[in-house]
DOSEKE-656528 format. One line per 3 residues: number of its first residue (from 0); their letters; for each residue x, y, z of N, C-alpha, C. Coordinates in steps of 0.2 Angstrom, whole numbers. Layout:
REM residues N
NUM) A) X/Y/Z/X/Y/Z/X/Y/Z | ...
This chain:
REM residues 479
0) MSP) 403/538/579/409/541/577/414/541/583 | 421/539/581/426/539/587/426/546/590 | 427/547/596/428/553/600/434/557/596
3) AAV) 439/554/594/445/557/591/443/561/585 | 437/559/582/435/562/575/433/569/577 | 431/571/583/429/578/584/435/583/583
6) ESP) 441/580/584/447/584/583/449/585/576 | 445/582/572/447/583/564/441/586/561 | 439/592/562/433/595/559/432/595/552
9) GVG) 438/595/548/438/595/541/436/588/538 | 435/583/542/434/576/539/426/575/540 | 424/572/534/416/571/534/415/565/539
12) TAV) 408/564/540/406/558/544/407/552/540 | 407/552/534/408/546/530/415/543/530 | 420/547/533/427/544/533/428/541/540
15) PVR) 429/534/540/431/531/546/437/533/549 | 437/534/556/443/537/560/445/531/564 | 452/530/564/455/525/567/453/525/575
18) EGL) 451/520/577/449/519/584/454/519/589 | 453/520/596/458/519/601/463/525/602 | 466/525/607/471/530/609/478/527/608
21) YGE) 482/530/604/489/527/603/494/532/604 | 494/538/602/498/543/604/505/542/602 | 510/543/606/517/542/605/520/536/608
24) RVV) 516/532/611/518/526/614/522/521/610 | 527/519/612/531/514/608/530/507/609 | 530/505/616/529/498/618/521/498/618
27) AVE) 517/498/613/510/497/613/508/495/606 | 503/491/605/501/488/599/497/494/596 | 499/496/590/495/501/586/488/498/585
30) PGG) 482/502/587/476/499/585/473/501/578 | 468/498/576/465/499/570/468/496/564 | 467/499/558/469/496/552/471/502/547
33) VEY) 467/503/542/469/508/537/464/514/537 | 462/516/543/457/522/544/461/528/544 | 457/534/544/460/540/544/463/542/551
36) IPE) 469/545/551/472/547/558/470/554/560 | 466/554/565/464/561/568/469/565/570 | 468/572/570/473/576/572/476/576/579
39) GER) 471/573/583/474/572/590/479/567/591 | 479/562/586/484/557/586/490/558/582 | 491/564/579/496/566/575/502/568/579
42) HGR) 508/565/577/514/567/580/520/566/576 | 526/568/578/532/567/574/534/573/570 | 540/573/567/543/578/563/546/575/556
45) PLQ) 546/579/551/549/577/545/556/574/545 | 560/576/549/567/574/549/568/567/551 | 563/564/555/563/557/557/563/552/551
48) LFW) 560/555/545/560/551/539/566/549/536 | 571/553/537/578/552/535/581/545/537 | 581/544/543/583/538/546/578/532/545
51) TWM) 572/534/545/567/529/543/568/526/537 | 570/530/532/572/527/525/579/525/524 | 583/528/528/590/526/527/592/519/530
54) SPN) 589/517/536/591/511/539/589/505/535 | 582/505/532/580/499/528/584/497/522 | 588/502/520/592/501/514/599/500/515
57) LEF) 601/500/521/608/499/523/609/491/525 | 609/487/519/609/480/520/612/477/513 | 613/471/513/616/468/507/612/468/501
60) ATV) 606/467/502/601/468/496/603/474/492 | 604/479/495/606/486/492/613/485/488 | 617/482/492/624/481/489/624/477/483
63) FVG) 619/472/483/619/467/478/616/470/471 | 613/476/472/610/479/465/616/481/461 | 621/484/465/627/486/461/631/480/459
66) CIG) 631/475/463/635/469/461/633/466/454 | 626/465/454/624/462/448/624/466/441 | 625/473/442/626/477/437/633/476/433
69) VYL) 638/473/437/645/472/435/645/464/433 | 644/460/438/645/453/436/640/449/432 | 633/452/432/628/449/429/626/452/422
72) FGG) 626/459/422/625/463/416/631/464/412 | 637/464/415/643/465/412/646/472/411 | 642/477/415/644/484/415/651/485/418
75) SFW) 654/491/416/660/493/420/658/496/426 | 663/498/430/661/501/437/658/508/436 | 661/512/432/658/519/431/651/519/427
78) EVA) 650/514/423/644/514/420/638/512/425 | 640/507/429/635/505/434/634/510/439 | 639/513/441/639/519/446/634/524/444
81) LAA) 635/526/437/631/532/435/623/529/434 | 623/523/432/616/520/431/612/520/438 | 616/518/443/613/517/450/611/524/452
84) ILG) 615/529/451/613/536/452/606/538/449 | 606/537/442/600/539/438/594/535/440 | 594/529/441/589/525/443/586/526/450
87) TAL) 591/527/454/589/528/461/586/535/462 | 589/540/458/586/547/458/579/547/456 | 577/544/451/570/543/448/565/540/454
90) GSI) 568/535/457/563/532/462/563/536/468 | 568/540/470/568/544/476/564/550/475 | 564/553/469/560/559/468/552/557/468
93) THA) 550/551/465/543/549/466/541/547/473 | 546/545/477/545/543/484/544/549/488 | 548/554/486/547/561/490/540/564/489
96) VLS) 538/564/483/532/567/481/526/563/485 | 526/556/484/521/552/488/521/553/495 | 527/554/498/528/554/505/525/561/508
99) SWG) 525/566/504/522/573/505/515/573/506 | 512/568/503/504/568/503/502/565/510 | 506/561/514/503/558/520/501/563/525
102) PRF) 504/568/527/501/572/532/495/576/530 | 494/577/524/488/581/521/482/576/521 | 483/570/519/477/566/519/476/561/525
105) GVP) 481/559/528/481/555/534/479/548/533 | 480/545/527/478/538/526/484/535/523 | 484/528/523/490/525/520/490/526/512
108) QMV) 496/524/509/497/526/502/492/522/498 | 491/515/499/487/512/495/479/514/495 | 477/516/501/471/519/502/470/525/498
111) QGR) 475/529/497/474/535/493/473/533/485 | 476/527/484/475/525/477/468/523/475 | 463/522/480/456/521/478/453/527/474
114) AAF) 456/533/475/453/538/471/454/537/463 | 460/535/462/462/534/455/459/527/452 | 459/522/456/457/515/454/450/513/456
117) GFF) 446/517/460/440/515/462/441/510/468 | 436/509/472/436/505/478/438/498/476 | 434/495/472/436/488/470/441/487/465
120) GNI) 442/492/460/447/492/455/454/493/459 | 454/496/465/461/496/468/463/490/471 | 459/485/471/461/478/473/467/475/469
123) LPA) 467/477/463/473/475/459/479/477/461 | 481/484/462/487/486/464/488/485/472 | 483/485/476/484/483/483/486/476/484
126) GLM) 483/471/480/484/464/480/491/463/478 | 494/466/472/501/466/470/505/468/476 | 504/474/479/508/477/484/508/472/490
129) SIT) 503/469/492/503/464/497/508/458/496 | 508/456/490/512/450/488/519/452/488 | 521/458/484/528/460/484/531/462/490
132) AGI) 527/466/494/530/468/501/530/463/506 | 524/460/508/523/456/513/526/449/512 | 527/447/506/529/440/505/536/441/501
135) GWF) 536/444/495/542/444/490/548/447/494 | 547/454/495/553/457/498/554/454/505 | 549/452/509/551/449/515/555/443/515
138) AVN) 554/439/510/558/433/508/565/435/506 | 566/440/501/572/442/499/577/444/504 | 574/449/508/578/452/514/580/447/519
141) SVS) 575/442/521/576/437/526/582/433/524 | 582/431/517/587/427/515/594/430/516 | 595/436/514/601/440/514/603/441/521
144) GTF) 599/442/526/600/443/533/602/436/536 | 599/431/534/600/424/536/607/422/534 | 609/423/528/616/421/526/621/425/530
147) ALS) 620/431/531/625/435/535/625/433/542 | 620/431/545/620/428/552/623/422/552 | 622/417/547/625/411/547/633/411/546
150) ALF) 635/416/542/642/417/541/645/420/547 | 642/424/551/645/427/557/645/422/563 | 640/418/564/640/414/570/640/407/569
153) GFS) 640/405/563/640/398/561/634/394/562 | 628/398/563/622/395/564/620/391/558 | 615/386/558/612/384/552/608/389/549
156) YQV) 606/388/542/602/392/539/595/393/543 | 592/387/545/586/387/548/586/391/554 | 591/390/559/591/393/565/592/401/564
159) SLV) 596/403/559/597/410/558/591/413/555 | 587/410/551/581/412/548/576/413/554 | 575/409/558/570/409/564/572/416/568
162) IIV) 578/417/569/580/423/573/578/429/570 | 580/429/563/578/435/559/571/437/559 | 567/431/557/560/432/556/556/434/563
165) VIQ) 558/431/568/555/433/574/555/440/576 | 561/443/575/562/450/577/558/454/572 | 559/453/566/555/457/561/547/457/562
168) IAI) 545/451/564/537/451/565/536/455/571 | 540/454/576/538/458/583/538/465/582 | 543/468/578/542/475/577/536/477/573
171) AFF) 535/474/567/529/476/563/522/474/567 | 522/470/572/516/468/575/514/474/580 | 519/477/583/518/483/588/516/489/584
174) GHN) 519/490/578/516/495/573/520/501/572 | 517/506/570/520/513/568/525/516/572 | 524/517/578/529/520/583/535/516/584
177) LVH) 534/510/585/540/505/586/544/505/580 | 541/505/574/545/504/567/549/511/567 | 546/516/568/550/523/567/556/523/573
180) RWE) 555/520/579/560/520/584/565/515/582 | 563/510/580/568/505/578/573/507/573 | 570/510/567/574/513/562/579/519/564
183) RYA) 577/522/569/581/528/572/587/525/575 | 586/520/580/592/518/583/596/513/579 | 593/509/575/597/505/570/601/509/566
186) FIP) 599/515/564/603/519/559/610/521/562 | 611/522/568/618/523/571/623/518/569 | 622/512/572/627/507/570/628/505/562
189) LAV) 622/505/559/622/504/552/626/509/548 | 625/515/549/628/521/546/636/520/547 | 638/519/553/645/519/555/648/513/552
192) VFL) 646/507/553/649/501/550/649/501/543 | 644/503/539/644/503/532/648/508/529 | 649/514/532/654/519/530/661/516/530
195) VAC) 663/513/536/669/510/536/670/504/531 | 665/500/530/666/494/526/667/497/519 | 663/502/517/664/505/510/671/508/509
198) GFI) 674/511/514/680/513/513/685/508/512 | 685/502/515/689/496/513/687/493/506 | 681/493/505/679/490/498/683/495/492
201) FGH) 682/501/493/685/505/488/692/505/488 | 695/504/494/702/504/494/705/498/491 | 701/492/490/704/486/487/701/485/480
204) SNL) 697/490/478/694/489/471/698/491/465 | 696/489/460/699/491/453/694/495/449 | 694/502/450/689/506/447/689/507/440
207) SYG) 695/504/437/696/505/430/693/499/426 | 690/494/430/687/488/428/682/490/422 | 683/487/416/679/488/410/673/483/409
210) FSA) 670/484/403/664/480/401/666/473/401 | 662/468/403/664/461/403/659/457/399 | 661/455/393/657/451/389/656/444/391
213) KAP) 660/442/396/659/436/399/653/435/404 | 650/441/406/645/441/411/639/437/408 | 635/434/412/629/429/410/624/433/406
216) LAF) 623/440/407/618/443/403/621/449/399 | 627/448/397/631/454/394/630/454/386 | 623/455/385/621/456/378/619/463/378
219) GGP) 620/467/372/618/474/371/624/478/373 | 630/476/375/636/480/376/635/484/382 | 639/489/382/639/494/388/633/498/389
222) IGA) 629/500/383/623/503/384/618/499/387 | 617/493/385/612/488/387/614/487/395 | 620/486/397/622/485/404/619/491/408
225) FLL) 621/497/405/619/503/409/611/504/410 | 607/502/404/600/503/405/597/497/409 | 600/491/409/598/486/414/599/488/421
228) TAG) 605/491/422/606/493/429/602/498/431 | 601/503/427/597/509/429/589/506/431 | 587/502/426/580/499/428/580/495/434
231) TAF) 585/491/436/586/488/442/586/492/448 | 590/498/448/591/502/453/584/506/454 | 581/508/449/574/511/449/569/506/452
234) GYA) 569/500/450/565/495/453/566/494/461 | 572/495/463/574/494/470/571/500/474 | 573/506/471/571/513/475/563/513/474
237) CGW) 560/513/469/553/514/468/549/508/471 | 552/503/473/549/497/477/546/500/483 | 549/505/486/547/509/492/541/513/491
240) NPY) 540/515/485/535/521/483/528/519/486 | 525/513/485/518/511/488/518/511/495 | 524/512/499/524/512/506/524/519/509
243) ASD) 525/524/504/527/531/506/523/534/512 | 516/535/510/512/539/515/511/535/522 | 512/528/521/511/524/527/515/527/533
246) YTR) 521/530/532/525/532/537/525/540/538 | 521/543/534/520/550/535/513/552/537 | 508/548/537/501/549/539/500/551/546
249) YLP) 505/550/550/504/552/557/507/559/559 | 510/562/554/513/568/555/507/573/555 | 508/579/559/503/584/559/501/586/552
252) SLS) 495/588/551/493/590/545/496/596/542 | 498/600/546/502/607/544/509/606/543 | 512/600/544/519/598/543/521/601/536
255) SRF) 527/603/535/529/605/528/529/600/523 | 526/601/518/526/596/513/533/595/509 | 536/601/509/543/600/506/548/596/510
258) WTG) 548/598/516/553/594/520/551/587/522 | 544/586/522/542/579/522/545/575/516 | 544/577/510/546/574/504/554/574/504
261) FWA) 557/579/506/564/580/505/568/574/509 | 566/574/516/569/569/520/568/562/518 | 562/561/516/560/554/514/564/552/508
264) GAG) 564/556/503/567/555/497/575/554/498 | 578/559/502/585/559/503/587/553/507 | 583/550/511/585/544/515/585/538/510
267) VFV) 581/537/505/581/532/500/587/533/495 | 588/539/493/593/541/488/600/540/491 | 602/543/497/609/542/499/610/535/501
270) SCV) 606/532/504/608/525/506/609/520/500 | 604/521/495/604/516/490/610/518/485 | 612/524/484/617/526/479/624/524/482
273) VLE) 625/525/489/631/524/492/633/516/492 | 628/512/494/629/505/494/629/501/487 | 625/504/483/625/501/476/632/502/472
276) IAG) 634/508/473/641/510/470/646/505/474 | 646/504/480/650/500/484/650/493/481 | 644/491/480/643/484/477/646/483/470
279) AAL) 646/488/466/649/488/460/657/488/461 | 659/491/466/666/491/467/668/484/470 | 664/481/474/666/475/477/667/469/472
282) VTV) 663/469/466/664/464/461/671/465/458 | 674/471/458/681/472/455/687/470/460 | 685/468/466/690/466/471/693/459/469
285) AGT) 699/459/469/703/453/467/700/447/471 | 699/441/468/697/435/471/690/434/473 | 685/439/472/678/438/473/675/433/468
288) RWL) 670/429/470/667/425/466/659/425/467 | 655/425/462/648/427/463/643/422/461 | 645/416/457/640/411/455/641/405/460
291) GTN) 635/403/463/635/397/467/638/398/473 | 639/404/476/642/405/482/638/409/487 | 640/410/493/636/414/498/639/421/497
294) PTV) 635/426/493/638/432/491/640/437/497 | 638/436/503/640/440/508/647/439/511 | 649/432/509/656/430/511/661/434/507
297) QLE) 659/437/501/664/440/497/667/446/500 | 663/449/505/665/455/508/672/454/512 | 673/448/514/679/446/518/685/448/514
300) LAM) 685/447/508/691/448/504/693/456/503 | 689/460/506/690/467/505/691/471/511 | 691/467/517/692/471/523/694/466/529
303) PKV) 697/469/534/699/465/540/694/461/543 | 695/456/547/690/452/549/686/455/554 | 688/460/558/684/463/563/679/467/560
306) VFE) 681/471/554/676/475/550/671/470/547 | 674/465/544/669/460/540/664/457/545 | 666/455/551/661/453/556/656/458/558
309) ATL) 658/464/559/654/470/561/649/471/555 | 651/470/549/647/471/543/642/466/542 | 644/460/544/639/454/543/633/455/548
312) FCI) 635/458/554/630/459/559/625/464/557 | 628/470/554/624/475/551/620/473/545 | 622/468/541/618/466/536/612/463/539
315) ALG) 613/459/544/607/456/547/602/461/550 | 605/466/553/602/472/556/598/475/551 | 601/477/545/598/480/540/592/476/537
318) AVS) 593/470/536/587/466/534/581/466/538 | 582/466/545/577/467/550/574/474/549 | 578/479/548/575/486/547/571/486/541
321) ANA) 573/483/535/569/483/529/562/479/530 | 563/473/533/557/469/533/552/471/538 | 554/475/543/549/478/548/544/483/544
324) LNV) 547/486/539/543/490/534/539/486/529 | 542/481/527/538/476/522/532/473/525 | 533/470/531/527/467/534/522/472/536
327) YSG) 524/478/539/519/483/541/515/485/535 | 519/487/530/515/490/524/511/484/520 | 514/478/520/511/473/517/504/472/520
330) AMS) 504/472/527/497/472/531/493/477/529 | 495/483/528/491/489/526/488/488/520 | 492/485/515/489/484/508/484/479/508
333) FLT) 485/474/512/480/468/513/473/471/515 | 474/475/520/467/478/523/464/483/518 | 468/486/514/465/490/509/461/486/504
336) LGI) 461/480/504/457/476/499/450/476/501 | 449/478/507/442/479/510/439/473/514 | 444/469/515/442/463/519/441/465/527
339) NIP) 435/463/529/433/465/536/436/460/541 | 440/462/546/442/458/551/440/462/558 | 435/458/561/432/462/567/436/462/573
342) SHL) 441/465/573/446/466/579/449/473/579 | 450/476/584/454/482/584/461/481/583 | 463/475/583/470/473/582/471/470/575
345) RRA) 467/472/570/467/468/564/473/469/560 | 476/476/560/483/477/557/488/472/560 | 488/472/566/493/467/570/492/460/568
348) IVA) 486/458/567/485/451/566/487/449/559 | 485/454/554/488/453/547/495/453/547 | 498/457/550/506/457/550/509/451/552
351) LGF) 506/448/557/508/441/560/507/436/554 | 501/436/551/500/431/546/505/432/540 | 507/438/538/512/439/533/519/437/535
354) GVI) 520/438/541/527/435/543/527/428/543 | 522/424/544/522/417/544/523/415/537 | 519/418/532/519/416/525/526/418/522
357) GFI) 529/424/524/535/425/522/541/421/524 | 540/418/530/545/414/533/545/407/529 | 539/405/527/539/399/523/542/400/516
360) VAY) 541/405/513/544/407/507/552/407/507 | 554/410/512/561/411/513/564/404/515 | 561/400/519/563/394/521/564/389/515
363) TGN) 560/390/510/560/385/505/564/388/499 | 566/394/499/570/397/494/577/400/496 | 581/396/499/587/398/502/593/397/497
366) NGP) 592/398/491/597/397/486/602/403/485 | 599/408/489/603/415/488/601/419/483 | 604/425/483/602/430/477/606/428/471
369) GSK) 603/431/465/607/430/459/602/432/453 | 602/429/448/597/431/443/590/432/445 | 588/427/449/581/428/451/580/434/455
372) YEN) 585/437/459/584/443/462/583/449/457 | 587/449/452/587/454/446/580/453/443 | 577/447/442/571/447/439/565/450/444
375) FLL) 566/448/450/561/451/455/561/458/455 | 567/462/455/567/469/455/564/472/449 | 565/469/443/562/471/437/555/470/437
378) VIS) 552/465/439/545/463/440/542/468/444 | 545/470/449/542/476/454/541/482/450 | 546/484/446/545/490/442/540/489/437
381) YWI) 538/483/435/533/482/429/526/484/432 | 525/483/438/518/485/440/518/492/443 | 524/494/447/524/500/450/525/506/445
384) GPW) 528/505/439/528/510/434/522/513/432 | 517/508/429/511/511/427/506/513/433 | 507/510/439/504/512/445/505/520/446
387) LGV) 512/521/446/514/528/447/511/533/442 | 511/531/436/508/535/430/501/537/432 | 497/532/434/490/533/435/489/538/441
390) VFV) 493/536/446/492/540/453/494/547/452 | 499/548/448/501/555/447/497/559/443 | 495/556/437/490/560/433/483/561/436
393) DYL) 481/556/440/475/557/444/475/563/449 | 481/564/452/482/569/457/482/576/453 | 486/576/447/486/582/444/479/584/441
396) LRR) 475/580/438/469/581/436/464/584/441 | 465/581/447/461/584/453/464/590/456 | 470/592/454/473/597/457/475/596/464
399) GRF) 475/590/466/477/588/473/471/589/478 | 465/590/475/459/590/479/455/584/479 | 454/581/485/450/575/485/444/576/489
402) GDE) 442/582/491/436/583/495/437/582/502 | 433/578/506/434/577/513/437/570/514 | 440/567/509/443/561/510/438/555/510
405) SVF) 432/556/509/427/551/509/428/546/503 | 431/549/497/432/545/491/436/539/493 | 440/540/498/445/534/499/442/528/502
408) YDR) 435/529/505/432/524/509/425/522/506 | 423/526/501/416/525/498/416/518/493 | 413/513/495/413/507/491/409/508/485
411) RHS) 405/513/484/402/514/478/406/518/473 | 412/521/475/416/524/471/419/520/466 | 418/521/459/422/517/454/425/522/449
414) NWA) 431/519/447/435/523/442/439/518/438 | 436/515/433/439/509/429/444/512/425 | 445/518/424/450/521/420/457/519/423
417) GPI) 457/519/429/464/517/433/466/510/431 | 462/505/433/464/498/431/465/497/424 | 461/500/420/462/499/412/469/502/410
420) ALV) 471/508/413/477/511/411/483/507/414 | 482/504/420/488/500/423/489/494/419 | 483/490/417/484/484/414/487/485/407
423) VGG) 484/489/403/486/490/396/493/493/396 | 494/498/400/501/501/400/506/496/402 | 504/491/407/509/486/409/510/481/404
426) VVS) 505/478/401/505/473/396/509/475/390 | 507/481/387/510/483/381/518/484/382 | 520/488/388/527/489/389/531/483/390
429) IYL) 528/478/394/531/472/395/532/468/389 | 527/467/385/527/463/378/533/466/374 | 533/473/373/538/476/369/545/477/371
432) FSN) 545/478/378/552/481/380/555/476/386 | 552/472/388/554/467/394/561/464/391 | 566/464/396/572/461/394/575/458/400
435) QAL) 573/452/401/576/448/407/576/440/405 | 578/436/409/579/429/408/572/426/406 | 567/428/410/560/424/409/557/426/402
438) YTG) 558/432/400/555/434/394/559/440/391 | 560/440/385/563/446/381/559/448/376 | 557/455/376/552/457/371/556/458/364
441) PLP) 552/459/359/554/460/352/559/465/351 | 558/471/354/562/477/353/569/476/356 | 570/473/362/577/472/365/580/466/361
444) LRI) 576/461/358/579/456/354/582/459/348 | 579/464/345/582/467/339/587/472/340 | 586/476/346/591/481/348/593/480/355
447) PQL) 598/476/356/600/474/363/602/480/367 | 604/485/364/607/491/367/601/495/371 | 595/493/370/589/496/373/589/494/381
450) GDL) 592/489/383/592/486/389/585/485/391 | 582/487/397/575/486/399/572/493/400 | 568/495/396/564/502/397/557/501/399
453) TFL) 555/495/401/548/494/403/546/498/408 | 550/500/413/547/504/419/546/511/416 | 550/514/412/549/521/409/543/521/404
456) VSF) 543/516/400/537/516/395/530/515/398 | 530/510/403/524/509/406/521/515/410 | 526/519/413/524/525/417/521/530/412
459) VVA) 524/531/406/521/536/402/515/533/398 | 515/527/396/509/524/393/503/524/397 | 504/522/403/498/521/408/495/528/410
462) GLI) 500/533/411/498/540/412/494/543/407 | 496/542/400/493/545/395/486/542/394 | 485/535/395/479/531/394/474/534/399
465) YYV) 476/535/406/472/537/411/470/544/410 | 474/548/407/473/555/406/467/556/400 | 467/552/395/462/551/390/456/549/393
468) LAR) 456/544/397/450/541/399/446/544/405 | 450/548/409/447/551/415/447/558/415 | 450/561/410/450/569/410/443/572/410
471) GRL) 439/570/406/432/573/406/428/572/412 | 428/566/415/425/564/421/427/568/427 | 434/569/427/437/572/433/436/580/432
474) ARS) 436/582/426/435/589/425/428/591/428 | 423/587/426/416/588/428/415/588/436 | 419/583/439/418/582/446/421/588/449
477) QA) 427/591/447/430/596/450/426/603/449 | 422/603/443/418/609/443/412/609/447
């Protein structure tokens, strides 16, 4: 057993403790992988989570969520603004709850999922998380940051991409402490510049802009546009949910659960709502064009050149801030698959590997955001919705008690109710309610005003299925 485990007397001997000494050092590679964080290594305070979750959302990918609500779905400014608030609020509340579990359990978010899905059943959500975070989100944010850097300095796409990717990988490679420190200092210029930029956007916008039937996906009328935007905003906010405890597990175990969740959720909510509403306003600025163009360049029509250039720089900075988390948590999820890498730097090695793969995807997919981005956000909610339903119902059935955390690492632990609920809930809801370019279910085809309710339906259906399948077993185990 690691000497550090002696400082965590409530943890059983079957729980692997992260080796090495890390403490609060910033310029040091975080050792270990997805093991339990002993009390002697705990540090930090809940307030730091506000900027940790503000900074990664202060980027153009967030702005673009509001943009597509108007130009792609055809919604009016006020419809899209209200939908962004609703969708983001739902994703922020779930993020707050999950973040509050980190100090108590001391393990990454996807490791906690082993209780609900079993050790090997958890490979399904952990694998999906590895792909969406370490590759999918990494590529999306790298592309938006690269476009901004290219527009600002005139670099080629390839050169800008290399600069963005190298910085992102370096931060994630060093690990937890540098990630938090980076987000803290990046928050200052990001908040100031985007606040000024939003002021100019609203000053040049036409907030009376109404529903546009000419939008590419403007079927279902205003209600359909509202629900599609709400689903996309939820997909963006809840996309962070499987990361939540990764950035709170180092907090002391006695940290306030309320404030831990509050600051984490507030960081996601405030940043997403402000920039998504600004994105909706940007589309209404006279002269902006959104099909077949570099979307970041449209900002220049709403603000002075000096503000535009500062905004481009912060778009690139925000993309780096987001991808530092994507690569770090993508590596965590990959290690949660149970793959043994015999090195005390296994997390750092995996982070480097994800950075390389993500670079290749971003390099070959430089067509810019658009309908593919909307599809990606909705697909994220398609698996995260039922995953959340299973995880929350499992937590409630257990009344928040998981014993000495050994259930998170026991390879013999199985709970097939979790994977069954996730798959059935996801497949049924996608088949019936999916509403996007790749596939439209029978209900939206018949009633276009439904928009896309997949995320909500999958959450409820998967949660109910898990409750029925697992209630008796978990009741006996709790007794």
